[in-house]
N, C-alpha and C positions, 0 to 999 in steps of 0.2 A: 596197726594190724599187719601181721606177717603174711606175705603172699604165698599161696600154696605152690609147692614145687613137687612134681612127680618124681619119685625115686628113679634113679638112672636104670636100674634093672627092669622096672616096669615100663619105662619109656622105651627101652630097647626091645622088650617083648612086644609092645604095641606096634612099634615100627616094623618088626619082623612079621607080625600077623597081618598088617596092612599090605606088606610086600607080597605075602602068600596070597592074599585076596586079589590083588591086582594081577598077579601072574595067573591065578585061576581064571579070572575074567578074560585075560588075553588068550589063554588056551581055549576057553569057551567060545570066543569069537572065531577062532580057527576051526574048531571041531564042530560046534553046533551054534552058528551065529543067531538063529532065531531064538533059541533058548537063552542065550547070553543077553540079547536085547531085552527079552521079557524079564529076566532076572534083574537087569539094571533098572528097568521101569518100576518094578515092584520095590526095589531098594530105594529108589528116588522118592517114590510116594510114601514109603515108610518113614524116611527121614523128614519129608515135608510135613507129614501128620504130626510127628513129634514136635517140630518147630511151630506149627500152627497151634498145637495144644498149649505150648508155652505162651505164645502170643495171646491166645484166647483167655487163658487163665490170668495173665498179667492185665489185659484189658478189662476183664471182669472185676478184678480187684480195684482198679481205678474208678470204674463206673459206679461200683457199689460203695465206694468210700471206705474200704477196709483198711484201717490204719495198722492192723497187726501185720499186714503184708510186707512192710518194710524189712522185717526181720529175715524173711526167707525169699525175698524178691530175686535174688541171684540165681536160684534154681530154675524157675521158668524162663528167666531172661537167657540163661545158658542154653535152654532148649530152643529159644528163638534163634540162637547162633547157628544151630544145626540146620535150620531152614535155608540158610544161605548156600550151604553145600548142596542141599537137595535141589534148589532152584537152578544151580549150575548144571547139575546132573540132568534135570529135565530139559534144559536146552540141548544137552548132548544126546538125549533120547530122540530128538528131532531127526538126527542123522540115521537112526534105525527105524524110522516110522514105516518104511516100506516093508520091513520084516514084521512089524508089530500089528499093523492095521490093514485089513483087506481092502478098505475103501481107498487106499493109495494106489491100487492096481486098476488102471483104466478099463481093462477088459472085464474085470469082475464087476465093476460098477455098471458097465453097459449091459450086462446080462442079468442084473438083479434090479427089479422094479423098486424095491424099498430103498436100496442104496442110491439108485438114480434119483428118487424123490428127495432124499436127504443130501444130495450132492452140493446144494448151496451152503450147507453147514460143514459137511464132511469133505473138505478138500484141503490139500496141503498148504496153500498160501494162507487160508483162514486159520488153519490149525497152528501154523507158525506164528501168525500175528496174535492169536489168543494166548499162546504160551508166552510169548515175549511180553505182552501186556500184563499178564498175571505175575510174571517174574519182576517186572519193573514196579508194579503196584505193591506187591508183598514186600519186595526188597526196600522200597521207599518207606513204607510204614514201619518196617523193622528198623531201618536206619534212624528215622526221626524219633521213634520211641526210645531207642537206646541213647541217642544224643540228649533228649530232654531228661531222661532219668539220670544220666550222668551229671547234667547241669543242676538238677534238683538236689542230688546228693552233695555236690560241691558247694552250692550257694545257699541251700535251704530256702530259696525263693519260691514261694508257692504259686507264682504265675506259671511256672513250669508244670506244676501239678494240675492246674486248670487246663493247660494246653494238652496234657496227657489225657485228661478226662474227655476232652472234646475229640481228640484223635481216636481214643478207644471207642 
């Protein structure tokens, strides 16, 4: 089977559009950093939801025993690849947490009873540890699912399918 190759005109167009997006984000950080951080957060969650939907759909097919899924499995698996980019962006969002979340401002927390009550959960060290935990967990599941699906395709050994069902 021939591997898909993107035509060079489209590849150059996509690279140019990505460059425009990165330049716009950089200008946003200079002009209005709060809005730029919020935009980056929304974009990261959008990509994460795309990736998680691919992972959920893939897991659902393995758990339900859908044999027809082999034909089109590459589509949701490709969506799972997007989640890796999103997880890296979410780690980057930690740097902008002071602009995004009011509970990172000590003086605001001290003057708000509700935020003060929630401070055991809403604090920067716990936020960072939760984010890193989720990144490692989702990245690990994504990595092992891809690895086992590749081995299943190469060897046709159904022990990998059983492992994928358990992991799903």
